[in-house]
C-alpha beads as a LAMMPS data file, in Angstrom:
LAMMPS data file: protein, C-alpha beads

352 atoms
351 bonds

1 atom types
1 bond types

-500.0 500.0 xlo xhi
-500.0 500.0 ylo yhi
-500.0 500.0 zlo zhi

Masses

1 110.0

Atoms # bond

1 1 1 -470.076 263.033 -396.733
2 1 1 -466.060 263.817 -395.683
3 1 1 -462.908 262.712 -397.802
4 1 1 -459.311 261.261 -395.984
5 1 1 -457.963 264.532 -396.188
6 1 1 -460.342 266.482 -393.907
7 1 1 -460.970 263.230 -391.623
8 1 1 -457.307 263.209 -390.920
9 1 1 -457.124 267.206 -390.386
10 1 1 -459.868 266.337 -387.860
11 1 1 -458.033 263.893 -386.051
12 1 1 -454.938 265.911 -385.767
13 1 1 -456.423 268.467 -384.265
14 1 1 -455.914 267.458 -380.421
15 1 1 -456.732 269.731 -377.484
16 1 1 -454.463 272.639 -376.235
17 1 1 -455.147 271.935 -372.898
18 1 1 -451.587 271.342 -370.159
19 1 1 -451.874 271.596 -366.765
20 1 1 -448.128 271.466 -366.790
21 1 1 -447.438 273.928 -369.069
22 1 1 -450.314 276.266 -367.906
23 1 1 -448.837 276.269 -364.250
24 1 1 -445.753 277.013 -365.899
25 1 1 -447.032 279.661 -368.204
26 1 1 -449.137 281.395 -365.491
27 1 1 -446.211 281.055 -362.957
28 1 1 -444.304 283.886 -365.498
29 1 1 -447.615 285.364 -365.504
30 1 1 -447.511 285.810 -361.701
31 1 1 -444.224 286.732 -361.339
32 1 1 -444.005 290.017 -363.584
33 1 1 -443.488 293.131 -361.966
34 1 1 -447.182 293.833 -361.150
35 1 1 -450.149 293.116 -359.619
36 1 1 -450.995 289.489 -360.368
37 1 1 -454.025 289.519 -362.840
38 1 1 -453.458 293.514 -363.003
39 1 1 -453.254 292.709 -367.137
40 1 1 -456.737 290.936 -366.748
41 1 1 -457.883 289.350 -370.745
42 1 1 -454.439 290.540 -371.751
43 1 1 -452.493 287.795 -369.027
44 1 1 -455.301 285.317 -370.523
45 1 1 -454.530 285.537 -374.042
46 1 1 -450.717 284.960 -373.040
47 1 1 -451.516 282.110 -371.127
48 1 1 -454.237 280.486 -374.069
49 1 1 -451.748 281.439 -377.174
50 1 1 -448.714 279.319 -374.980
51 1 1 -451.034 276.692 -374.937
52 1 1 -452.540 276.926 -378.715
53 1 1 -448.983 277.062 -379.364
54 1 1 -447.773 274.574 -377.093
55 1 1 -444.648 275.831 -375.887
56 1 1 -443.949 278.270 -372.788
57 1 1 -441.255 280.500 -374.899
58 1 1 -443.756 282.363 -376.596
59 1 1 -442.623 284.197 -379.910
60 1 1 -445.188 285.606 -381.896
61 1 1 -443.195 287.536 -385.431
62 1 1 -445.008 286.107 -388.135
63 1 1 -448.505 287.214 -388.970
64 1 1 -450.531 286.183 -391.746
65 1 1 -454.448 287.613 -392.707
66 1 1 -455.855 285.579 -395.568
67 1 1 -458.911 287.188 -397.221
68 1 1 -461.474 284.505 -398.516
69 1 1 -463.333 285.812 -401.423
70 1 1 -466.150 284.445 -403.389
71 1 1 -469.792 284.813 -404.824
72 1 1 -473.351 283.864 -403.517
73 1 1 -476.211 282.668 -405.527
74 1 1 -478.601 283.703 -402.908
75 1 1 -477.710 287.662 -403.009
76 1 1 -480.090 286.711 -407.216
77 1 1 -482.568 287.288 -403.963
78 1 1 -482.370 290.792 -403.209
79 1 1 -481.324 290.530 -400.011
80 1 1 -478.082 292.974 -400.233
81 1 1 -477.693 296.727 -400.483
82 1 1 -474.905 295.882 -403.308
83 1 1 -475.098 294.372 -406.658
84 1 1 -473.193 291.372 -406.968
85 1 1 -470.437 292.528 -409.081
86 1 1 -469.345 294.812 -405.754
87 1 1 -467.423 291.228 -405.008
88 1 1 -465.274 291.548 -408.381
89 1 1 -464.686 294.875 -407.768
90 1 1 -463.671 295.180 -403.674
91 1 1 -461.354 291.578 -404.403
92 1 1 -459.253 294.191 -407.001
93 1 1 -459.028 296.918 -404.297
94 1 1 -457.592 294.454 -402.133
95 1 1 -455.169 293.418 -404.396
96 1 1 -454.296 297.003 -405.039
97 1 1 -453.903 297.728 -401.234
98 1 1 -456.593 300.306 -401.150
99 1 1 -459.107 298.726 -398.308
100 1 1 -459.614 299.361 -394.745
101 1 1 -458.310 295.485 -394.026
102 1 1 -455.061 296.477 -395.881
103 1 1 -454.554 299.894 -394.136
104 1 1 -454.810 297.932 -390.795
105 1 1 -452.924 295.432 -392.095
106 1 1 -449.793 297.836 -393.530
107 1 1 -450.107 299.406 -389.437
108 1 1 -449.610 295.815 -387.451
109 1 1 -447.098 294.336 -390.042
110 1 1 -449.595 291.343 -390.678
111 1 1 -448.788 290.412 -394.634
112 1 1 -452.262 290.061 -396.611
113 1 1 -453.045 287.250 -399.076
114 1 1 -456.497 287.228 -400.828
115 1 1 -457.457 284.153 -401.800
116 1 1 -460.099 283.391 -404.665
117 1 1 -462.725 280.919 -403.671
118 1 1 -465.038 281.469 -406.466
119 1 1 -465.244 284.909 -407.465
120 1 1 -467.938 285.446 -410.801
121 1 1 -465.497 287.282 -412.735
122 1 1 -462.274 287.245 -414.111
123 1 1 -459.392 285.789 -412.287
124 1 1 -457.687 289.085 -410.821
125 1 1 -453.589 288.747 -410.871
126 1 1 -452.626 289.105 -407.075
127 1 1 -454.707 286.134 -405.504
128 1 1 -454.271 282.947 -404.627
129 1 1 -456.669 280.637 -407.034
130 1 1 -458.946 278.564 -405.528
131 1 1 -461.754 278.593 -407.678
132 1 1 -464.757 276.226 -407.233
133 1 1 -466.878 277.886 -409.601
134 1 1 -468.083 281.261 -410.578
135 1 1 -469.949 281.284 -407.060
136 1 1 -472.632 279.029 -405.630
137 1 1 -476.263 278.668 -407.001
138 1 1 -478.843 280.448 -405.320
139 1 1 -479.998 278.496 -401.896
140 1 1 -483.419 279.687 -402.345
141 1 1 -484.312 277.056 -405.646
142 1 1 -481.032 274.545 -405.289
143 1 1 -478.779 273.302 -402.553
144 1 1 -476.139 276.313 -403.079
145 1 1 -473.533 273.412 -403.885
146 1 1 -472.552 269.793 -404.383
147 1 1 -471.155 267.839 -401.949
148 1 1 -468.160 267.163 -403.840
149 1 1 -468.066 271.076 -404.331
150 1 1 -468.337 271.064 -400.524
151 1 1 -465.455 269.034 -399.763
152 1 1 -463.305 270.416 -402.595
153 1 1 -464.063 273.893 -401.213
154 1 1 -462.870 272.400 -397.330
155 1 1 -459.936 270.717 -398.308
156 1 1 -458.483 273.958 -400.301
157 1 1 -458.742 275.764 -396.930
158 1 1 -457.135 272.632 -395.242
159 1 1 -454.217 272.879 -397.705
160 1 1 -453.773 277.222 -397.673
161 1 1 -453.526 276.770 -393.942
162 1 1 -450.906 273.663 -394.213
163 1 1 -448.852 276.664 -396.214
164 1 1 -449.524 279.428 -394.260
165 1 1 -448.524 276.943 -391.000
166 1 1 -444.994 277.057 -392.413
167 1 1 -444.195 281.033 -392.175
168 1 1 -446.742 282.604 -389.716
169 1 1 -447.331 282.323 -385.655
170 1 1 -450.487 283.165 -386.051
171 1 1 -452.890 283.606 -388.393
172 1 1 -456.359 285.884 -389.353
173 1 1 -459.437 285.505 -391.319
174 1 1 -461.264 287.718 -393.657
175 1 1 -463.818 287.337 -396.465
176 1 1 -466.025 289.325 -399.359
177 1 1 -468.647 288.117 -401.136
178 1 1 -472.193 289.866 -401.363
179 1 1 -474.646 287.902 -399.811
180 1 1 -472.533 286.244 -397.310
181 1 1 -474.522 287.994 -394.276
182 1 1 -477.213 286.190 -395.779
183 1 1 -475.584 283.002 -396.079
184 1 1 -474.171 282.749 -392.392
185 1 1 -477.199 283.429 -390.691
186 1 1 -478.811 280.548 -392.830
187 1 1 -475.880 278.619 -391.648
188 1 1 -476.596 279.682 -388.009
189 1 1 -479.952 278.907 -388.068
190 1 1 -479.786 275.471 -389.437
191 1 1 -476.899 274.663 -386.308
192 1 1 -478.709 276.525 -383.826
193 1 1 -482.586 276.204 -384.345
194 1 1 -482.567 279.750 -383.556
195 1 1 -485.576 281.451 -385.964
196 1 1 -483.756 283.022 -388.762
197 1 1 -485.302 286.478 -387.826
198 1 1 -482.925 286.124 -385.168
199 1 1 -479.681 285.877 -386.839
200 1 1 -480.577 288.002 -389.789
201 1 1 -479.035 291.847 -389.891
202 1 1 -478.200 294.637 -391.585
203 1 1 -474.983 293.254 -393.637
204 1 1 -474.413 296.037 -396.493
205 1 1 -476.365 298.152 -394.485
206 1 1 -479.979 296.823 -395.318
207 1 1 -483.232 297.595 -393.349
208 1 1 -487.128 296.955 -393.503
209 1 1 -489.068 294.882 -395.621
210 1 1 -485.453 293.576 -396.846
211 1 1 -484.828 292.478 -393.411
212 1 1 -487.951 290.859 -393.485
213 1 1 -487.557 288.964 -397.392
214 1 1 -483.872 288.163 -395.991
215 1 1 -485.407 285.709 -392.976
216 1 1 -488.299 284.028 -395.282
217 1 1 -485.653 283.301 -398.029
218 1 1 -483.543 281.394 -394.860
219 1 1 -486.619 280.267 -393.820
220 1 1 -488.303 278.775 -397.137
221 1 1 -484.339 277.451 -397.674
222 1 1 -484.495 275.621 -394.218
223 1 1 -487.617 273.904 -395.027
224 1 1 -487.035 272.909 -398.259
225 1 1 -483.024 271.416 -397.699
226 1 1 -483.391 270.753 -394.591
227 1 1 -480.139 270.426 -393.592
228 1 1 -479.048 268.429 -390.403
229 1 1 -476.034 269.957 -388.271
230 1 1 -474.900 266.510 -387.393
231 1 1 -473.572 266.608 -390.986
232 1 1 -471.287 270.019 -391.233
233 1 1 -470.691 269.278 -394.961
234 1 1 -474.137 268.245 -395.754
235 1 1 -474.800 271.811 -394.154
236 1 1 -472.424 273.868 -396.142
237 1 1 -473.613 272.143 -399.360
238 1 1 -477.216 273.081 -398.446
239 1 1 -476.815 276.827 -397.960
240 1 1 -473.191 278.307 -397.625
241 1 1 -470.511 279.699 -399.448
242 1 1 -467.014 278.568 -401.026
243 1 1 -465.611 281.626 -399.175
244 1 1 -466.875 280.148 -396.057
245 1 1 -466.059 276.145 -396.740
246 1 1 -463.056 277.789 -397.779
247 1 1 -462.272 279.143 -394.459
248 1 1 -463.493 276.237 -392.587
249 1 1 -460.820 274.297 -393.760
250 1 1 -458.389 276.956 -392.889
251 1 1 -459.460 276.756 -389.099
252 1 1 -458.883 273.251 -388.980
253 1 1 -455.873 272.844 -391.115
254 1 1 -454.294 275.584 -388.711
255 1 1 -455.339 274.000 -385.528
256 1 1 -453.972 270.666 -386.800
257 1 1 -450.204 272.620 -386.859
258 1 1 -450.941 274.317 -383.743
259 1 1 -451.587 277.620 -385.278
260 1 1 -454.004 279.925 -383.804
261 1 1 -456.521 281.401 -385.591
262 1 1 -458.108 285.192 -384.884
263 1 1 -461.772 284.642 -386.206
264 1 1 -463.432 288.460 -387.830
265 1 1 -466.647 288.496 -387.415
266 1 1 -470.314 287.308 -388.479
267 1 1 -469.198 285.222 -391.170
268 1 1 -466.099 283.837 -390.161
269 1 1 -468.000 282.691 -387.514
270 1 1 -470.870 280.719 -389.492
271 1 1 -467.314 278.989 -390.478
272 1 1 -466.587 278.741 -386.968
273 1 1 -469.524 276.328 -386.754
274 1 1 -468.923 274.309 -389.774
275 1 1 -465.670 273.627 -388.390
276 1 1 -466.445 272.794 -384.909
277 1 1 -469.214 270.814 -385.524
278 1 1 -466.152 268.510 -387.662
279 1 1 -463.366 268.693 -384.478
280 1 1 -464.785 270.320 -380.745
281 1 1 -461.047 270.353 -379.678
282 1 1 -461.007 273.315 -382.574
283 1 1 -462.392 275.352 -380.127
284 1 1 -458.604 276.273 -378.392
285 1 1 -457.181 277.620 -381.232
286 1 1 -459.713 280.456 -382.277
287 1 1 -459.661 283.547 -380.884
288 1 1 -463.064 285.952 -381.526
289 1 1 -461.412 289.623 -381.941
290 1 1 -464.758 290.927 -381.664
291 1 1 -468.650 291.522 -381.049
292 1 1 -470.074 292.476 -384.363
293 1 1 -473.174 295.294 -384.847
294 1 1 -474.624 292.662 -386.818
295 1 1 -477.198 291.717 -384.946
296 1 1 -476.951 287.949 -385.019
297 1 1 -473.489 287.509 -384.067
298 1 1 -473.951 288.418 -379.630
299 1 1 -476.352 284.562 -380.150
300 1 1 -473.465 283.206 -382.741
301 1 1 -470.942 283.907 -380.214
302 1 1 -472.602 282.682 -377.004
303 1 1 -473.478 279.222 -378.832
304 1 1 -470.097 279.130 -379.822
305 1 1 -469.015 279.704 -376.162
306 1 1 -466.872 282.294 -376.911
307 1 1 -465.763 285.797 -375.546
308 1 1 -464.715 288.689 -378.514
309 1 1 -461.964 290.559 -377.397
310 1 1 -463.662 294.118 -378.756
311 1 1 -466.403 295.664 -378.915
312 1 1 -466.259 298.504 -381.609
313 1 1 -470.228 298.286 -383.499
314 1 1 -467.592 297.276 -386.381
315 1 1 -469.773 295.424 -389.212
316 1 1 -467.426 295.864 -392.422
317 1 1 -465.863 292.248 -392.381
318 1 1 -462.995 291.759 -395.161
319 1 1 -461.029 290.654 -391.190
320 1 1 -460.439 294.326 -390.251
321 1 1 -461.736 292.894 -386.189
322 1 1 -459.047 290.038 -386.978
323 1 1 -456.503 292.725 -387.834
324 1 1 -456.713 294.336 -384.627
325 1 1 -457.278 290.964 -382.751
326 1 1 -454.023 289.740 -383.888
327 1 1 -452.780 293.841 -382.094
328 1 1 -453.783 292.397 -378.887
329 1 1 -452.349 289.180 -378.888
330 1 1 -449.422 289.998 -380.026
331 1 1 -449.433 293.035 -377.233
332 1 1 -450.097 290.074 -374.108
333 1 1 -447.163 288.024 -376.312
334 1 1 -444.247 290.897 -375.802
335 1 1 -445.545 291.866 -372.539
336 1 1 -444.796 288.130 -371.247
337 1 1 -441.854 288.002 -372.962
338 1 1 -440.480 291.520 -372.431
339 1 1 -441.469 292.560 -369.239
340 1 1 -438.715 292.266 -365.805
341 1 1 -439.710 289.329 -363.382
342 1 1 -439.294 290.984 -359.545
343 1 1 -436.211 289.368 -359.255
344 1 1 -435.328 290.835 -362.500
345 1 1 -435.819 293.913 -361.602
346 1 1 -435.236 294.266 -357.505
347 1 1 -438.385 295.138 -357.448
348 1 1 -440.322 294.036 -353.882
349 1 1 -443.185 292.188 -353.733
350 1 1 -446.386 292.780 -351.597
351 1 1 -445.550 291.190 -348.366
352 1 1 -449.522 291.219 -347.470

Bonds

1 1 1 2
2 1 2 3
3 1 3 4
4 1 4 5
5 1 5 6
6 1 6 7
7 1 7 8
8 1 8 9
9 1 9 10
10 1 10 11
11 1 11 12
12 1 12 13
13 1 13 14
14 1 14 15
15 1 15 16
16 1 16 17
17 1 17 18
18 1 18 19
19 1 19 20
20 1 20 21
21 1 21 22
22 1 22 23
23 1 23 24
24 1 24 25
25 1 25 26
26 1 26 27
27 1 27 28
28 1 28 29
29 1 29 30
30 1 30 31
31 1 31 32
32 1 32 33
33 1 33 34
34 1 34 35
35 1 35 36
36 1 36 37
37 1 37 38
38 1 38 39
39 1 39 40
40 1 40 41
41 1 41 42
42 1 42 43
43 1 43 44
44 1 44 45
45 1 45 46
46 1 46 47
47 1 47 48
48 1 48 49
49 1 49 50
50 1 50 51
51 1 51 52
52 1 52 53
53 1 53 54
54 1 54 55
55 1 55 56
56 1 56 57
57 1 57 58
58 1 58 59
59 1 59 60
60 1 60 61
61 1 61 62
62 1 62 63
63 1 63 64
64 1 64 65
65 1 65 66
66 1 66 67
67 1 67 68
68 1 68 69
69 1 69 70
70 1 70 71
71 1 71 72
72 1 72 73
73 1 73 74
74 1 74 75
75 1 75 76
76 1 76 77
77 1 77 78
78 1 78 79
79 1 79 80
80 1 80 81
81 1 81 82
82 1 82 83
83 1 83 84
84 1 84 85
85 1 85 86
86 1 86 87
87 1 87 88
88 1 88 89
89 1 89 90
90 1 90 91
91 1 91 92
92 1 92 93
93 1 93 94
94 1 94 95
95 1 95 96
96 1 96 97
97 1 97 98
98 1 98 99
99 1 99 100
100 1 100 101
101 1 101 102
102 1 102 103
103 1 103 104
104 1 104 105
105 1 105 106
106 1 106 107
107 1 107 108
108 1 108 109
109 1 109 110
110 1 110 111
111 1 111 112
112 1 112 113
113 1 113 114
114 1 114 115
115 1 115 116
116 1 116 117
117 1 117 118
118 1 118 119
119 1 119 120
120 1 120 121
121 1 121 122
122 1 122 123
123 1 123 124
124 1 124 125
125 1 125 126
126 1 126 127
127 1 127 128
128 1 128 129
129 1 129 130
130 1 130 131
131 1 131 132
132 1 132 133
133 1 133 134
134 1 134 135
135 1 135 136
136 1 136 137
137 1 137 138
138 1 138 139
139 1 139 140
140 1 140 141
141 1 141 142
142 1 142 143
143 1 143 144
144 1 144 145
145 1 145 146
146 1 146 147
147 1 147 148
148 1 148 149
149 1 149 150
150 1 150 151
151 1 151 152
152 1 152 153
153 1 153 154
154 1 154 155
155 1 155 156
156 1 156 157
157 1 157 158
158 1 158 159
159 1 159 160
160 1 160 161
161 1 161 162
162 1 162 163
163 1 163 164
164 1 164 165
165 1 165 166
166 1 166 167
167 1 167 168
168 1 168 169
169 1 169 170
170 1 170 171
171 1 171 172
172 1 172 173
173 1 173 174
174 1 174 175
175 1 175 176
176 1 176 177
177 1 177 178
178 1 178 179
179 1 179 180
180 1 180 181
181 1 181 182
182 1 182 183
183 1 183 184
184 1 184 185
185 1 185 186
186 1 186 187
187 1 187 188
188 1 188 189
189 1 189 190
190 1 190 191
191 1 191 192
192 1 192 193
193 1 193 194
194 1 194 195
195 1 195 196
196 1 196 197
197 1 197 198
198 1 198 199
199 1 199 200
200 1 200 201
201 1 201 202
202 1 202 203
203 1 203 204
204 1 204 205
205 1 205 206
206 1 206 207
207 1 207 208
208 1 208 209
209 1 209 210
210 1 210 211
211 1 211 212
212 1 212 213
213 1 213 214
214 1 214 215
215 1 215 216
216 1 216 217
217 1 217 218
218 1 218 219
219 1 219 220
220 1 220 221
221 1 221 222
222 1 222 223
223 1 223 224
224 1 224 225
225 1 225 226
226 1 226 227
227 1 227 228
228 1 228 229
229 1 229 230
230 1 230 231
231 1 231 232
232 1 232 233
233 1 233 234
234 1 234 235
235 1 235 236
236 1 236 237
237 1 237 238
238 1 238 239
239 1 239 240
240 1 240 241
241 1 241 242
242 1 242 243
243 1 243 244
244 1 244 245
245 1 245 246
246 1 246 247
247 1 247 248
248 1 248 249
249 1 249 250
250 1 250 251
251 1 251 252
252 1 252 253
253 1 253 254
254 1 254 255
255 1 255 256
256 1 256 257
257 1 257 258
258 1 258 259
259 1 259 260
260 1 260 261
261 1 261 262
262 1 262 263
263 1 263 264
264 1 264 265
265 1 265 266
266 1 266 267
267 1 267 268
268 1 268 269
269 1 269 270
270 1 270 271
271 1 271 272
272 1 272 273
273 1 273 274
274 1 274 275
275 1 275 276
276 1 276 277
277 1 277 278
278 1 278 279
279 1 279 280
280 1 280 281
281 1 281 282
282 1 282 283
283 1 283 284
284 1 284 285
285 1 285 286
286 1 286 287
287 1 287 288
288 1 288 289
289 1 289 290
290 1 290 291
291 1 291 292
292 1 292 293
293 1 293 294
294 1 294 295
295 1 295 296
296 1 296 297
297 1 297 298
298 1 298 299
299 1 299 300
300 1 300 301
301 1 301 302
302 1 302 303
303 1 303 304
304 1 304 305
305 1 305 306
306 1 306 307
307 1 307 308
308 1 308 309
309 1 309 310
310 1 310 311
311 1 311 312
312 1 312 313
313 1 313 314
314 1 314 315
315 1 315 316
316 1 316 317
317 1 317 318
318 1 318 319
319 1 319 320
320 1 320 321
321 1 321 322
322 1 322 323
323 1 323 324
324 1 324 325
325 1 325 326
326 1 326 327
327 1 327 328
328 1 328 329
329 1 329 330
330 1 330 331
331 1 331 332
332 1 332 333
333 1 333 334
334 1 334 335
335 1 335 336
336 1 336 337
337 1 337 338
338 1 338 339
339 1 339 340
340 1 340 341
341 1 341 342
342 1 342 343
343 1 343 344
344 1 344 345
345 1 345 346
346 1 346 347
347 1 347 348
348 1 348 349
349 1 349 350
350 1 350 351
351 1 351 352
C-alpha cells in the first residue's frame, strides 16, 4: 500500500550523479593548497555534498536536527531497561534543552525540532504535532499499526521535510522511543533475512536473558506477520514504529528537494532500510554519521552499502551522532570554499 504523495515523492528522488559537476568540484579540490587527496574523506564529503545539492558553489550555513519521538507497544514485553514512561520524560527534556542532543546542537549552531509522532502521554508544548496514535500496538500480538497509519506517518515525514528544505542546507535525524531498538532490529531482520540473534543489541543497556528475549520476540513476530521486503510500507505496518515511519518519509521528502540528510545510528538506519526499498536513488542523499555500539549496526551499514564517518562507541541515539556528522560536513564545505588555490595563494605546485 502507498499513496499519491508517497509515490510522487519517490519519483522526485533523482540520482545525484553528474560527471560534469563532479569534474568541476574535483578540479577545485585538487587545486587547493595541499597535496591532492591529502584531506582524505573530508574531500569526499565536499564532493558528495555538492553532488547532492546539484551545485559547484557550495554553501552550508543553515543546519537543522529533527528528533522523531514515539512510543512502541513492544516495550510491554520487557525488552528495555527503562519503563515506557521515559519517552514522555525525555521529550520534555528535549524541549527544555537538557539532553545530550541539545548540548551538541547548541555547540554547532544546529536548530532543533522535536516531533511527536505518537507519544503515549499529554501533548508537550514546543513539539511539532504529528501524532498518529498513542504509540504503536504490541507487534508480538498484532500488527504494529494499520496500513493507513503506516502511510500516514510516512506522509507526515514527507510534509515535514518539504518545510525543512526551505530553511536548511543540511538536515539531521534522531529519535526517541522506549522499545525502538527492538523495533529497528525487527525491521532489519525483515528486510535482510538475518536471524534476530545477530540484529538485536544492548539498546538501553539490556543484557543476558533480556537479549535472548528480544531475539525470540522478533522471531515469533516475523513468523506471525511474514512481512515481505518487496512491500516496504507493509513491513513498517507489521513491526515498525511511528517514529521510524516518520523518519522514512522525512528522508524521501528531503532527497526530493536535494537536501542531504545526516543519519544517526541503528534506529534511523532502520528508517533508511524502508526508504531505500522505496527509492534506491535515496542513497545519494544520505550521510551515515557513525558506527553505533549497537551490535547489529555494522551489519546494517553493510547491508545498506554505506560507510560511517565516525566510530566513537556511541549508542545514545537522539541524533547525537548525526550532529557530529553535520559538523564534519560543514568543515569539509568550509575547506572547499575558504581555502585558497595554488594560483590564488601564489604557491608553487609539486613539479613531480
